[in-house]
C-alpha positions as CSV (number, residue, x, y, z in Angstrom):
1,X,-31.7,33.8,-3.5
2,X,-31.6,36.7,-1.0
3,X,-35.1,35.8,0.0
4,X,-34.0,32.3,0.8
5,X,-31.0,33.5,2.8
6,X,-33.3,35.9,4.7
7,X,-35.7,33.1,5.6
8,X,-32.8,30.9,6.7
9,X,-31.4,33.7,8.8
10,X,-34.7,33.9,10.7
11,X,-34.4,30.3,11.9
12,X,-30.6,29.7,12.5
13,X,-31.1,26.7,14.8
14,X,-33.3,24.9,12.3
15,X,-30.8,25.8,9.5
16,X,-27.9,24.6,11.6
17,X,-29.6,21.3,12.5
18,X,-30.5,20.8,8.8
19,X,-27.0,21.5,7.6
20,X,-25.6,19.0,10.2
21,X,-28.1,16.3,9.2
22,X,-27.4,16.7,5.5
23,X,-23.7,16.7,6.2
24,X,-24.1,13.4,8.2
25,X,-26.2,11.9,5.3
26,X,-23.7,13.0,2.7
27,X,-20.8,11.6,4.7
28,X,-22.6,8.3,5.4
29,X,-23.4,7.9,1.8
30,X,-19.9,8.7,0.7
31,X,-18.5,6.3,3.3
32,X,-20.8,3.5,2.3
33,X,-20.0,4.0,-1.4
34,X,-16.3,4.2,-0.7
35,X,-16.4,0.8,1.2
36,X,-18.7,-0.9,-1.3
37,X,-16.9,0.3,-4.4
38,X,-13.3,0.6,-3.1
39,X,-11.8,-1.2,-6.1
40,X,-13.4,0.7,-8.9
41,X,-13.0,4.0,-7.1
42,X,-9.3,3.2,-6.4
43,X,-8.8,2.4,-10.1
44,X,-10.5,5.7,-11.1
45,X,-8.4,7.8,-8.8
46,X,-5.2,5.8,-9.2
47,X,-4.7,5.0,-5.5
48,X,-4.7,1.8,-3.4
49,X,-8.1,0.4,-2.5
50,X,-7.2,0.2,1.2
51,X,-6.9,4.0,1.2
52,X,-10.5,4.3,-0.2
53,X,-11.8,1.8,2.4
54,X,-10.1,3.6,5.3
55,X,-11.5,7.0,4.1
56,X,-14.9,5.3,3.8
57,X,-14.8,3.9,7.3
58,X,-13.7,7.3,8.7
59,X,-16.6,9.0,6.9
60,X,-19.1,6.5,8.4
61,X,-17.7,7.3,11.9
62,X,-17.8,11.0,11.2
63,X,-21.4,10.7,10.0
64,X,-22.5,9.2,13.2
65,X,-20.7,11.9,15.2
66,X,-22.2,14.7,13.1
67,X,-25.7,13.2,13.4
68,X,-25.3,13.2,17.2
69,X,-24.0,16.8,17.1
70,X,-27.3,17.8,15.3
71,X,-29.3,16.5,18.3
72,X,-27.5,18.6,20.9
73,X,-29.2,21.6,22.6
74,X,-28.2,25.2,22.8
75,X,-24.6,25.8,23.7
76,X,-23.7,22.2,23.0
77,X,-25.2,22.4,19.5
78,X,-23.1,25.5,18.8
79,X,-19.9,24.0,20.2
80,X,-20.3,20.7,18.4
81,X,-21.2,22.4,15.1
82,X,-17.9,24.4,15.4
83,X,-16.0,21.2,15.7
84,X,-17.8,19.6,12.8
85,X,-17.1,22.8,10.7
86,X,-13.4,22.7,11.7
87,X,-13.3,19.0,10.5
88,X,-15.0,20.0,7.3
89,X,-12.4,22.8,6.8
90,X,-9.6,20.3,7.4
91,X,-11.2,18.0,4.8
92,X,-11.2,20.8,2.2
93,X,-7.6,21.8,3.0
94,X,-6.6,18.1,2.7
95,X,-8.4,17.9,-0.6
96,X,-6.6,21.0,-2.0
97,X,-3.3,19.5,-0.9
98,X,-4.0,16.1,-2.5
99,X,-5.1,17.8,-5.8
100,X,-2.2,20.3,-5.8
101,X,0.3,17.5,-5.2
102,X,-1.1,15.4,-8.0
103,X,-1.6,12.4,-5.7
104,X,-4.6,11.2,-7.7
105,X,-5.6,10.9,-11.4
106,X,-7.3,13.6,-13.3
107,X,-10.7,11.9,-12.7
108,X,-9.8,11.7,-9.0
109,X,-9.1,15.4,-9.0
110,X,-12.5,16.2,-10.4
111,X,-14.2,13.8,-8.0
112,X,-12.4,15.1,-4.9
113,X,-12.9,18.7,-6.1
114,X,-16.7,18.2,-6.3
115,X,-16.8,16.5,-2.9
116,X,-14.6,19.2,-1.5
117,X,-17.0,21.9,-2.7
118,X,-19.9,20.2,-1.1
119,X,-18.0,19.9,2.2
120,X,-17.1,23.6,2.0
121,X,-20.7,24.4,1.5
122,X,-21.7,22.5,4.6
123,X,-19.0,24.3,6.6
124,X,-20.1,27.7,5.4
125,X,-23.7,27.1,6.2
126,X,-22.9,25.6,9.6
127,X,-20.5,28.5,10.6
128,X,-23.0,31.1,9.4
129,X,-25.9,29.5,11.2
130,X,-23.9,29.0,14.4
131,X,-22.9,32.6,14.4
132,X,-26.5,33.8,13.9
133,X,-27.6,31.4,16.7
134,X,-24.8,32.6,19.0
135,X,-25.8,36.2,18.4
136,X,-29.4,35.3,19.3
137,X,-28.4,33.4,22.5
138,X,-26.0,36.0,23.8
139,X,-27.9,39.2,23.0
140,X,-30.6,39.8,25.6
141,X,-34.0,40.8,24.3
142,X,-35.3,44.3,25.1
143,X,-37.9,44.3,27.8
């Protein structure tokens, strides 16, 4: 595991772009599934189907934005990745609130918990990679 982290640390821009692309794909898949299966998911989580559809539509829009963020260069890449990571953190906080307040069924809590963990992983890798990339961009190389 430490060997993998060391290799990822050597290529922070590539790691950041990969994390953003995977985040976009995960969000797009989740959004499409939420829209296509809003009824069964709503029944599983004990919420209204329109909530599931709205979240799905939001995820699709977010996925497009994250994908475009992954295509930015240098400082724009770092800045946009920080915004995406902040959005991911907000998602995780929202997930904790929904679970803690008991706003969904037990199965919904498990589902949202698993998704929240994935989103937290994306945020951590994005923040870590952006910080490594920032250090590389801002520290001048010795002549």
